[in-house]
Residue, then its C-alpha position, 0 to 999 in steps of 0.5 A: m565876591k561872588p562871580y556872575e552868571i547869566q541865566p536865560y529867564a525868557w522867549i519870545v515866540k514870534p512871527k519872524g520881523e515883528p517886534i518882540f512886543s507885537e500884539m502876536a507874539t506868546i512870551i514863556q517866562r521861567d517865575d520862583e515864588a519860594d516854592g520852586q521855579f514854573l513856567t508861565v505864558r502870556q500874549l501880549y493880544e490886546r483882545a485876549e482874555p484873561g487866562k487864555i491864550r491863542l494858537d496856530p499850528v505853526e505858532w504851536e511847533a515854535i512854542k513846543q521849542a521854547v516851552d522844552a528850551a525853557f524847562l531845560e533851564v528850569l531843570a539845570d539850575e535846580l540840579s545846580g542847586v542840588e549838586e550845590k547842597a551835595n558839595p557845599p564849597a570849602 
């Protein structure tokens, strides 16, 4: 049996004290369509136009931090896969 691993999947940026489903939340999520991982960014804002996100300067700083953290996880995952291919288990 293979061991389990913990893998971060999504980051939610929201005003402190707001619930995770707040209309003011921005969600940064890891995705993979079998051609390599990428990030998606979406908002729960009820009147948001499809394909459009709304940001203010304070929120942008937190979103940048979350995107950086998410890309670090993606990169670590990809490097781990390269290492496993180069050194398969015996």
